[in-house]
C-alpha positions in Angstrom: -7.6 -93.7 46.6 -9.8 -90.4 46.1 -9.3 -90.2 42.4 -10.1 -93.9 41.9 -13.0 -93.1 44.2 -14.2 -90.3 42.0 -17.4 -90.5 39.8 -15.4 -89.5 36.8 -12.0 -91.7 37.1 -14.2 -94.3 35.3 -14.9 -92.0 32.5 -11.4 -90.1 32.2 -9.2 -93.1 33.1 -6.4 -93.8 30.2 -7.0 -95.9 27.2 -4.4 -99.2 26.7 -3.2 -97.6 23.5 -2.5 -94.2 25.2 -0.7 -96.3 28.1 1.2 -97.7 25.9 2.5 -94.3 24.4 3.5 -92.5 27.4 5.2 -95.5 28.7 7.3 -96.2 25.5 7.5 -91.8 25.0 9.0 -92.1 28.6 11.7 -95.4 28.6 13.3 -93.2 25.7 13.7 -90.6 27.6 14.9 -92.2 30.5 17.6 -93.8 28.1 19.0 -91.7 25.7 17.5 -88.3 27.9 20.4 -86.0 25.7 19.1 -87.5 22.3 15.0 -87.6 23.1 14.3 -84.9 20.7 15.6 -87.4 18.2 12.7 -89.8 18.6 10.3 -87.5 18.9 9.7 -85.9 15.8 7.3 -82.8 17.1 9.8 -82.2 20.4 13.0 -82.3 17.1 10.6 -79.6 15.1 10.0 -77.3 18.6 13.8 -77.4 19.1 15.2 -76.6 16.0 18.0 -74.2 15.4 17.0 -71.1 13.2 20.4 -72.1 11.4 19.2 -75.3 10.9 16.0 -74.0 9.8 17.8 -71.7 7.1 19.9 -74.5 6.2 16.3 -76.3 5.2 15.4 -73.3 4.1 17.9 -72.8 1.5 17.3 -76.0 0.1 14.1 -75.8 -0.3 14.4 -72.5 -2.0 17.0 -74.3 -4.3 14.6 -76.8 -5.4 11.2 -75.1 -5.8 13.5 -72.9 -8.2 14.0 -75.4 -10.1 11.4 -76.8 -10.9 9.3 -73.6 -11.0 10.8 -71.7 -13.3 10.1 -67.9 -13.9 6.4 -67.2 -13.4 7.0 -67.9 -9.6 9.4 -65.8 -7.1 10.3 -67.7 -4.7 13.0 -66.8 -1.8 13.7 -67.3 2.0 13.2 -64.9 4.6 12.8 -64.1 8.6 10.3 -64.9 10.2 8.2 -66.7 12.9 6.3 -70.1 14.2 3.7 -70.3 16.4 3.3 -74.5 18.7 -0.2 -74.6 18.8 -2.9 -75.5 21.1 -1.6 -77.4 24.3 0.1 -75.5 26.8 1.8 -73.0 23.7 -0.9 -71.7 22.0 0.9 -67.8 21.8 4.5 -69.1 21.9 6.0 -68.0 19.2 9.3 -69.4 17.9 11.8 -67.8 15.7 11.8 -69.7 12.0 13.1 -69.1 8.7 10.4 -69.0 6.1 10.4 -70.0 1.9 7.9 -67.7 -0.2 6.6 -68.3 -3.5 4.9 -66.0 -5.3 3.4 -66.4 -8.7 3.2 -64.0 -11.6 0.0 -65.0 -13.1 -1.5 -67.5 -10.3 -2.8 -66.1 -7.0 -1.4 -67.5 -3.2 -4.8 -68.6 -2.6 -5.5 -70.6 -6.1 -1.3 -72.2 -5.6 -2.6 -72.1 -2.2 -5.5 -74.7 -2.8 -3.4 -76.3 -5.5 -0.9 -77.3 -3.2 -3.6 -79.2 -0.7 -4.9 -81.1 -3.6 -2.0 -82.6 -4.8 -1.5 -85.9 -4.2 0.7 -85.7 -0.8 -1.4 -82.6 0.2 0.9 -79.3 1.5 -0.5 -76.9 3.6 0.6 -73.8 4.3 0.1 -69.9 4.7 -0.5 -66.8 2.8 1.3 -63.6 3.8 0.8 -60.5 1.0 -0.2 -63.0 -1.7 2.9 -65.2 -0.7 2.8 -69.0 -0.3 5.0 -69.5 3.1 6.4 -72.8 3.9 7.6 -73.4 7.3 10.6 -75.8 7.3 9.7 -76.3 10.9 6.7 -78.4 9.9 8.5 -80.8 7.4 10.2 -84.2 7.6 13.6 -84.8 6.2 11.8 -86.8 3.8 9.4 -84.4 2.9 11.4 -82.4 0.4 10.3 -84.8 -2.5 6.7 -85.3 -2.0 7.1 -80.6 -0.9 8.7 -80.4 -4.5 6.7 -82.7 -6.8 3.3 -80.8 -5.5 4.7 -77.9 -6.4 6.1 -78.8 -9.7 1.7 -79.6 -10.1 0.8 -76.9 -9.6 2.9 -74.7 -11.6 1.9 -77.0 -14.4 -2.1 -76.9 -13.9 -2.2 -80.8 -13.4 -4.5 -81.3 -10.5 -7.6 -79.1 -12.2 -5.9 -75.0 -10.5 
C-alpha cells in the first residue's frame, strides 16, 4: 500500500511485457529447478564449467584452423570472462579462450572485419590477438563464426 501511494509508483511500475517475461521465467524455475539454466541462455553461459568451455574452445580452434590457413595462428589459452553490469560488474569467471592472430592482418583490422561480417562477431583484442570466448556463444553460433572468419581471411567484406 505504501508503494502504491508513492508518487513514483506509476512511473516505475512494471509493464505487461516485463511482467509476462518474469512470470514465464519464474514458472520455468518452479517447474524445473535443477534444469533451469538449460532454458535461460544467459544463466547457462554464466554457469558453464571450464572443462565444457575447453571442449568448445578446441572445437572452435579446429574449425578455424580448417578455414584460415597458414596466414593465421589459432590457439587455445586460459582466460577469464566478465559477467558485466547489473549485480556482477566486477566478477571474473575462468574460461578458455580461442586466440587468432594474423601474419599480415592486424588484430584491429580482423576485429573490424568480424564486426562487419554478415553475422557480426564481437571479440576482444589482447597482445595483437583476437580473442573469442566460447562462454558467449550459443550452440548454433559455430558456423556463422567460421563464416565470418572465412570472410575476413578472404577479404570479402571490404577489409
